[in-house]
Backbone as CSV, one residue per row, in Angstrom:
resi,resn,N_x,N_y,N_z,CA_x,CA_y,CA_z,C_x,C_y,C_z
1,MET,-7.862,41.364,2.041,-6.564,41.897,2.318,-5.585,40.781,2.694
2,TRP,-6.010,39.856,3.561,-5.100,38.801,4.018,-4.770,37.821,2.912
3,LEU,-5.701,37.602,2.015,-5.421,36.728,0.880,-4.270,37.287,0.047
4,GLU,-4.306,38.581,-0.209,-3.236,39.196,-0.993,-1.908,39.149,-0.261
5,ILE,-1.929,39.318,1.051,-0.693,39.252,1.838,-0.137,37.832,1.823
6,PHE,-1.014,36.838,1.963,-0.553,35.447,1.994,-0.220,34.898,0.604
7,LEU,-0.568,35.625,-0.444,-0.146,35.224,-1.783,1.333,35.531,-2.015
8,ILE,1.903,36.453,-1.246,3.298,36.847,-1.428,4.256,35.678,-1.199
9,PRO,4.159,34.915,-0.079,5.087,33.790,0.070,4.911,32.724,-1.004
10,PHE,3.671,32.494,-1.425,3.420,31.512,-2.476,4.082,31.941,-3.778
11,ALA,3.894,33.178,-4.160,4.492,33.672,-5.403,6.013,33.692,-5.305
12,ALA,6.546,34.052,-4.143,8.003,34.073,-3.972,8.582,32.666,-4.103
13,LEU,7.948,31.690,-3.458,8.428,30.312,-3.571,8.350,29.813,-5.009
14,LEU,7.282,30.152,-5.680,7.126,29.724,-7.069,8.191,30.348,-7.966
15,LEU,8.478,31.627,-7.780,9.505,32.291,-8.576,10.898,31.744,-8.265
16,ILE,11.178,31.472,-7.003,12.475,30.901,-6.627,12.624,29.510,-7.228
17,PHE,11.561,28.713,-7.169,11.611,27.383,-7.759,11.885,27.455,-9.253
18,VAL,11.200,28.336,-9.955,11.402,28.473,-11.398,12.819,28.957,-11.693
19,GLY,13.333,29.866,-10.864,14.708,30.333,-11.059,15.718,29.210,-10.919
20,PHE,15.532,28.368,-9.908,16.435,27.230,-9.754,16.228,26.190,-10.848
21,TRP,14.999,25.998,-11.272,14.709,25.000,-12.304,15.336,25.389,-13.648
22,ILE,15.260,26.666,-13.991,15.843,27.131,-15.246,17.354,26.939,-15.243
23,THR,17.989,27.236,-14.119,19.450,27.228,-14.059,20.029,25.907,-13.586
24,GLN,19.222,24.891,-13.458,19.686,23.619,-12.924,20.803,23.026,-13.768
25,GLU,20.684,23.117,-15.054,21.697,22.562,-15.941,22.206,23.653,-16.870
26,GLY,23.452,23.567,-17.197,24.051,24.520,-18.131,24.868,25.571,-17.415
27,SER,26.153,25.553,-17.653,27.033,26.493,-16.956,26.953,27.903,-17.534
28,HIS,26.300,28.085,-18.683,26.209,29.423,-19.255,25.323,30.348,-18.426
29,TRP,24.529,29.810,-17.510,23.689,30.639,-16.646,24.481,31.298,-15.532
30,GLN,25.694,30.827,-15.258,26.443,31.345,-14.113,26.832,32.804,-14.272
31,LYS,26.934,33.286,-15.485,27.309,34.685,-15.706,26.106,35.577,-16.002
32,HIS,24.923,35.015,-15.915,23.713,35.797,-16.157,23.537,36.804,-15.025
33,ARG,23.048,37.980,-15.366,22.941,39.058,-14.394,21.935,38.734,-13.282
34,ILE,20.801,38.161,-13.629,19.755,37.900,-12.636,19.802,36.455,-12.162
35,LEU,19.948,35.513,-13.074,19.890,34.096,-12.721,21.233,33.519,-12.295
36,GLY,22.290,34.304,-12.343,23.617,33.825,-11.971,23.723,33.308,-10.548
37,PRO,23.204,34.027,-9.551,23.284,33.493,-8.184,22.546,32.166,-8.011
38,PHE,21.419,32.018,-8.693,20.703,30.743,-8.644,21.562,29.631,-9.220
39,ALA,22.181,29.898,-10.371,22.991,28.878,-11.033,24.217,28.520,-10.208
40,ARG,24.889,29.518,-9.658,26.090,29.234,-8.869,25.754,28.465,-7.599
41,PHE,24.575,28.680,-7.050,24.190,27.959,-5.834,23.820,26.514,-6.133
42,ILE,23.011,26.300,-7.152,22.454,24.963,-7.366,23.390,24.037,-8.129
43,GLN,24.335,24.580,-8.873,25.210,23.733,-9.673,26.448,23.266,-8.915
44,VAL,26.510,23.494,-7.618,27.655,23.041,-6.829,27.711,21.524,-6.791
45,SER,26.587,20.889,-6.495,26.551,19.429,-6.442,25.127,18.951,-6.685
46,PRO,24.972,17.694,-7.119,23.620,17.151,-7.289,22.870,17.039,-5.966
47,GLY,23.586,16.824,-4.876,22.937,16.757,-3.570,22.325,18.082,-3.170
48,ARG,23.033,19.163,-3.452,22.496,20.490,-3.138,21.281,20.792,-3.997
49,ALA,21.310,20.378,-5.261,20.157,20.604,-6.135,18.938,19.850,-5.613
50,PHE,19.134,18.592,-5.223,18.002,17.815,-4.709,17.471,18.421,-3.420
51,MET,18.356,18.774,-2.499,17.890,19.332,-1.227,17.197,20.683,-1.421
52,THR,17.650,21.454,-2.397,16.998,22.736,-2.686,15.586,22.514,-3.208
53,PHE,15.437,21.608,-4.176,14.103,21.341,-4.713,13.205,20.684,-3.674
54,LEU,13.763,19.818,-2.836,12.966,19.189,-1.781,12.473,20.235,-0.782
55,THR,13.353,21.136,-0.387,12.964,22.187,0.560,11.881,23.082,-0.024
56,LEU,12.046,23.486,-1.270,11.042,24.353,-1.890,9.705,23.634,-2.070
57,THR,9.752,22.341,-2.378,8.510,21.578,-2.525,7.794,21.439,-1.196
58,VAL,8.531,21.146,-0.142,7.909,21.002,1.183,7.381,22.347,1.672
59,MET,8.093,23.422,1.387,7.639,24.751,1.820,6.396,25.220,1.065
60,MET,6.077,24.572,-0.034,4.898,24.965,-0.799,3.607,24.586,-0.066
61,PHE,3.630,23.525,0.727,2.426,23.123,1.474,1.954,24.211,2.436
62,PRO,2.820,24.736,3.329,2.338,25.808,4.210,1.947,27.073,3.452
63,ALA,2.597,27.354,2.333,2.244,28.545,1.567,0.826,28.436,1.022
64,ILE,0.439,27.254,0.578,-0.917,27.076,0.053,-1.934,27.073,1.186
65,ILE,-1.558,26.514,2.329,-2.447,26.565,3.491,-2.653,28.016,3.932
66,LEU,-1.622,28.851,3.827,-1.768,30.268,4.156,-2.755,30.956,3.217
67,ILE,-2.766,30.560,1.959,-3.734,31.143,1.018,-5.152,30.812,1.459
68,MET,-5.368,29.553,1.838,-6.699,29.153,2.307,-7.064,29.911,3.585
69,GLN,-6.117,30.070,4.477,-6.368,30.811,5.716,-6.676,32.271,5.407
70,GLY,-5.997,32.845,4.416,-6.263,34.227,4.037,-7.679,34.423,3.536
71,VAL,-8.177,33.453,2.768,-9.565,33.535,2.300,-10.513,33.490,3.487
72,TRP,-10.262,32.589,4.428,-11.149,32.468,5.584,-11.095,33.709,6.470
73,VAL,-9.919,34.262,6.675,-9.812,35.458,7.521,-10.514,36.635,6.855
74,ASP,-10.408,36.745,5.545,-11.120,37.812,4.850,-12.631,37.651,4.976
75,ILE,-13.113,36.422,4.912,-14.557,36.194,5.079,-14.983,36.551,6.494
76,ILE,-14.181,36.180,7.475,-14.525,36.484,8.874,-14.446,37.981,9.130
77,ASP,-13.474,38.680,8.519,-13.365,40.129,8.683,-14.576,40.860,8.121
78,LEU,-15.226,40.270,7.134,-16.433,40.873,6.579,-17.677,40.441,7.352
79,HIS,-17.456,39.937,8.569,-18.526,39.487,9.465,-19.340,38.365,8.850
80,GLY,-18.674,37.528,8.152,-19.331,36.365,7.564,-18.849,35.104,8.270
81,GLN,-19.361,34.009,7.803,-18.959,32.723,8.340,-18.553,31.846,7.172
82,PRO,-17.315,31.285,7.211,-16.898,30.431,6.096,-17.684,29.128,6.098
83,SER,-18.824,29.142,5.411,-19.730,27.999,5.481,-19.570,27.029,4.311
84,ASN,-18.967,27.471,3.227,-18.848,26.553,2.100,-17.418,26.010,1.999
85,THR,-17.244,25.033,1.153,-15.949,24.366,1.036,-15.160,24.844,-0.182
86,VAL,-15.589,25.916,-0.804,-14.919,26.406,-2.004,-13.459,26.787,-1.733
87,PRO,-13.117,27.492,-0.642,-11.697,27.794,-0.407,-10.839,26.545,-0.224
88,VAL,-11.390,25.538,0.424,-10.639,24.300,0.623,-10.399,23.597,-0.704
89,VAL,-11.439,23.494,-1.517,-11.314,22.820,-2.807,-10.374,23.587,-3.729
90,ASN,-10.490,24.901,-3.763,-9.602,25.698,-4.608,-8.150,25.579,-4.152
91,SER,-7.922,25.551,-2.850,-6.558,25.408,-2.336,-5.991,24.042,-2.683
92,LEU,-6.797,23.004,-2.570,-6.325,21.674,-2.928,-6.033,21.562,-4.423
93,LEU,-6.883,22.155,-5.241,-6.634,22.142,-6.684,-5.357,22.896,-7.027
94,LEU,-5.140,24.025,-6.365,-3.910,24.779,-6.582,-2.695,23.965,-6.145
95,MET,-2.827,23.267,-5.018,-1.730,22.444,-4.527,-1.419,21.314,-5.504
96,PHE,-2.442,20.635,-6.006,-2.212,19.556,-6.960,-1.593,20.067,-8.253
97,LEU,-2.030,21.221,-8.713,-1.490,21.789,-9.939,-0.013,22.142,-9.778
98,VAL,0.317,22.789,-8.682,1.706,23.190,-8.447,2.588,21.966,-8.223
99,LEU,2.099,21.010,-7.450,2.900,19.813,-7.187,3.059,18.945,-8.429
100,ALA,2.091,18.992,-9.331,2.229,18.246,-10.575,3.392,18.777,-11.412
101,ALA,3.735,20.030,-11.238,4.880,20.593,-11.937,6.168,20.428,-11.131
102,MET,6.080,20.426,-9.807,7.277,20.397,-8.966,7.831,18.992,-8.747
103,VAL,6.972,18.010,-8.617,7.430,16.654,-8.289,8.297,16.039,-9.389
104,PRO,7.983,16.202,-10.680,8.904,15.647,-11.683,10.298,16.275,-11.639
105,VAL,10.378,17.564,-11.364,11.680,18.218,-11.238,12.413,17.682,-10.016
106,LEU,11.689,17.516,-8.917,12.270,16.964,-7.694,12.752,15.538,-7.930
107,TRP,11.963,14.728,-8.602,12.333,13.341,-8.860,13.552,13.256,-9.783
108,GLY,13.609,14.117,-10.777,14.763,14.130,-11.667,16.041,14.520,-10.944
109,SER,15.960,15.487,-10.060,17.156,15.870,-9.306,17.538,14.785,-8.304
110,PHE,16.558,14.064,-7.773,16.874,12.940,-6.885,17.606,11.842,-7.648
111,ARG,17.138,11.529,-8.853,17.792,10.492,-9.651,19.213,10.898,-10.011
112,THR,19.417,12.161,-10.354,20.765,12.635,-10.665,21.673,12.507,-9.452
113,TRP,21.172,12.878,-8.293,21.952,12.775,-7.052,22.264,11.316,-6.724
114,ARG,21.269,10.456,-6.873,21.468,9.033,-6.579,22.511,8.415,-7.510
115,HIS,22.456,8.754,-8.791,23.433,8.207,-9.741,24.835,8.744,-9.473
116,SER,24.935,9.996,-9.062,26.265,10.537,-8.764,26.851,9.888,-7.517
117,VAL,26.013,9.606,-6.523,26.507,8.922,-5.321,26.926,7.501,-5.662
118,ARG,26.150,6.826,-6.493,26.512,5.457,-6.905,27.826,5.433,-7.681
119,SER,27.982,6.355,-8.605,29.202,6.346,-9.411,30.423,6.717,-8.583
120,SER,30.276,7.633,-7.634,31.422,7.971,-6.780,31.763,6.808,-5.856
121,ALA,30.768,6.076,-5.398,31.043,4.898,-4.574,31.691,3.808,-5.411
122,ASP,31.278,3.690,-6.652,31.866,2.696,-7.544,33.328,3.021,-7.839
123,VAL,33.629,4.296,-8.004,35.012,4.707,-8.246,35.868,4.430,-7.018
124,ARG,35.332,4.691,-5.831,36.081,4.434,-4.602,36.360,2.935,-4.425
125,ILE,35.405,2.101,-4.791,35.608,0.657,-4.671,36.678,0.194,-5.644
126,ARG,36.666,0.731,-6.852,37.662,0.328,-7.864,39.072,0.790,-7.493
127,THR,39.198,1.966,-6.898,40.527,2.473,-6.559,41.106,1.781,-5.339
128,THR,40.261,1.327,-4.413,40.778,0.648,-3.232,41.058,-0.825,-3.483
129,ALA,40.436,-1.394,-4.495,40.625,-2.836,-4.750,41.849,-3.101,-5.585
């Protein structure tokens, strides 16, 4: 029972991440019925996009730990003892799989943010000189 309950935050974070990832680029998403709020939020600035992806990536760690805890609580509720390492290994594999998809998106949004900050600083230097 607890595993299913703790899967809800993980699935919600994953769906929110995918929603932001789809709408990250392209202004045609802003008028979409479902993905429009995601697009209008994330396309404000590159800094907001990076901070959104960073927050969702960091929040994925506790969500996966909750899944592992849910497995252990279910085993304990059945009057058992979590004696093997299968829940730990499965949780780590799930974490690596999810992060393998999230980190490139996070890195790309960081690079976009960094380049926009550099170019705006370069413009400010040229206009003041």
